[in-house]
C-alpha positions as CSV (number, residue, x, y, z in Angstrom):
1,M,-5.5,49.8,-29.8
2,Q,-6.1,50.4,-33.4
3,K,-7.0,53.9,-34.6
4,S,-10.1,54.5,-36.7
5,P,-9.7,55.5,-40.3
6,Q,-10.6,59.1,-39.5
7,Q,-7.9,59.3,-36.7
8,R,-5.3,57.8,-39.1
9,F,-6.2,60.3,-41.8
10,L,-5.9,63.2,-39.3
11,F,-2.6,61.9,-38.0
12,I,-1.2,61.6,-41.5
13,L,-2.5,65.1,-42.4
14,G,-0.9,66.5,-39.3
15,L,2.5,64.9,-40.3
16,V,2.2,66.3,-43.8
17,M,1.5,69.8,-42.4
18,F,4.5,69.4,-40.0
19,F,6.8,68.7,-42.9
20,F,5.3,71.5,-44.9
21,Y,6.0,74.1,-42.2
22,I,9.5,72.7,-41.7
23,V,10.3,72.8,-45.4
24,L,8.8,76.3,-45.8
25,G,10.8,77.6,-42.8
26,G,14.0,76.1,-44.2
27,M,13.3,77.6,-47.6
28,L,12.9,81.0,-46.0
29,I,16.0,80.7,-44.0
30,F,18.4,79.1,-46.5
31,G,16.8,80.0,-49.9
32,N,17.8,83.1,-51.7
33,Q,15.0,83.0,-54.2
34,V,12.1,82.8,-51.8
35,L,10.5,86.2,-50.9
36,N,13.6,88.2,-52.1
37,Q,11.9,91.5,-51.5
38,I,11.8,91.0,-47.8
39,E,14.9,91.9,-45.7
40,T,17.1,88.9,-44.8
41,K,16.7,89.3,-41.0
42,Y,12.9,89.3,-41.3
43,R,13.0,86.3,-43.7
44,I,15.1,84.4,-41.1
45,M,12.8,85.4,-38.2
46,L,9.7,84.2,-40.2
47,G,11.5,81.0,-41.1
48,C,12.4,80.4,-37.4
49,L,8.9,81.2,-36.4
50,L,7.5,78.6,-38.8
51,I,9.9,76.0,-37.6
52,V,8.9,76.6,-34.0
53,Y,5.2,76.5,-34.9
54,A,5.8,73.2,-36.7
55,L,7.5,71.7,-33.6
56,I,4.6,72.8,-31.4
57,R,2.1,71.2,-33.8
58,F,4.2,68.0,-33.9
59,V,4.3,67.8,-30.0
60,R,0.6,68.3,-29.9
61,L,0.0,65.6,-32.5
62,I,2.2,63.1,-30.7
63,N,0.7,63.8,-27.2
64,Q,-2.9,63.6,-28.6
65,K,-5.2,61.5,-26.4
66,P,-7.4,59.0,-28.2
67,E,-11.1,59.9,-28.3
68,E,-13.3,58.0,-25.8
69,D,-16.9,57.4,-26.8
């Protein structure tokens, strides 16, 4: 079954946001220049939290049921 243009757009937007959160979390964990004024342990915790949130969003995006009208 083919998705409507709106469903395709929302799916692609969901993927873009997933990658955004993954990259931001990785930058917080591995980047030394990002939010330097925050202690390292808190930066790592925030980065891990963002990555976990991205994974939850990705699972919800993949398991999404098609709308029935």
